[in-house]
N, C-alpha and C positions, 0 to 999 in steps of 0.2 A: 260555376255555377253551376252542381248538377240537381239533377234530378230527385234524388234522394233529400238531399236539403233544401229541396224546392219543398216536396209534401213532405220534412221535419219544419218548417217556420208553416207555410202554414197549420198545420196544427199548434204548432204554439201560439201563435198571432188567435188563435181562436180561444184557445187555455186565456192570455194574456185577459179578451175581453171579460171571458167570465170570474176570473182575480179579479180587474177594475169593478166586476158591480159588485161582488159580492163585494169588492173593500167599500163600498157605498154608503154599500147598506148597514156594516163593521162600524164604520165614523157615526151614520143616522141611530143604532142603533144608540153610541155611546151618546150620543146625545140627545139622543128621546128618553135614553130609560129610567123610570120614574118607579118606586115602593118599597115595600121596606127589604126589598137583596142590590136599594139603589147603590150600596159603593163601592158594593163586589161586583158588580156587573160593571157598572160604570169599568168600574178599571181591570174587569175580564175585557171589557169589549177592547179597552185602547191597549191593553198588548196583542190580543190575535187582530186588530188592522193596523200596530209595527208590524210585528211578524208580517204579514199577508204583501204589507206594501213590499220591503224587502223585500222578498220572495216575485213580489209583480219588477223586478229592476233590472232581479234576474236572468230572467225572462226572458222584457226585452232585450237586454243584453247577450242572452245564447241568439237574439234573431240576426241580431246584428254579426256575431261572430261565425255567421251561416249566410251573413251578408245575403241580407234581407233587410226590408224594412220594417221594425213593429207597428203596429196600429198606434197610432197618439191621440186619434179624437173621441169624446166620447160619440159620435154621432156612430162612428162605427165601431164601439164595444155597445151601445147598442141592438148596433143590425144583426150585431154577429155572434152574442151571449146564449147561451141557454138560459140563463138565470131576469129575472126580473129582478126591477130596482121594485124596493122595497115600502113601503113608506104608512107613518102612524102605525103599527102593525100592532098595536098595545101589549100587552104584558111580557116582560121579564123571563116568562118561562119562553111565550112564542118568541119571543126572539130571540131563546137562543135552541126551540124546535127545529124557526126557518136558519137559524145555521147548521144545527147538522146535514137539513136537506140539501143545502147548498156545499157542503162540505161531501157528499157523497158523490155527487155528479164532477166537483172538480176531483177528489181520489181516480174514480172510475176515466178520466178523463186523462188525468197522470198515470195515469194504470196503462191505457191504449199507444201515451205513447212512449213507455218503456218499451212496448211489446215493440213498436217502430222505428222508434232508433236503436235499441237490440237487431233488431233485421236489416237495418240499413248500416252496424257499425261504426253507430253515433253513438259512443259510449259516455263524451260528456253528460248529451242533452235527455241518456238511460241518467247517470249517477244521479244528475241533479230534480231528476221529476222521483228517483226513487226517496230523497233528502225528504223530498215536501212529504208524498204520500210519509213516509215516518211523524213527521211533528203535524202535518194532520191527523193521524192515525192518533194520537197520544191529544190532543186537543180535542176529537169528538170522546173519546174515554173519560176527560177530568167530564166533560158537556152533559154527556151519558152519568155519570157518578152526583155530578149535583143538582141535574131533573129527576134523581131516584129521591133528592133528599138535601132539597133547599136551604133550610134552616143549619142544619150542620157546620155549610159553610161562615154560615152567619155567625155561627155559634164559637167556635172556635177562634174568626182574630175578635168576639166582646172577652172572651179569656184571654190570651195573648196581649189585652191589652191591659186587665188586671192587673199580671205579674211580673 
């Protein structure tokens, strides 16, 4: 185990903690969304937490590949995460804004990991982070577009049911 791997594993574990809290918030939003956009947001939040869960697993496995131990307790996640648990946040619009803010932090942390990984010639971690960044940025674009006109998504689904 070299010092470069150690530094990357530490950064990955902090990212893992942030992803775990983000994932739990996404599940909470999925369970608790209400209102006129319930169906589309309920479905979207499920899609987001399922994607996030797969990424969580890949982060933990990368830590193991570097011969370190991934965090595996919520007490460590809460202690190490820069994100906070969210409960009873209110409207679907507020949930979307909270997701965007959380994902901004995740993307920033992943970009820092890309730089660290490339500097240490750990191209596997860098590639994984770049892939996750691309996915999160696409999600952010979609969510920001929805915020501009939340009724468009609902209307387009209603029209598709008619056809």
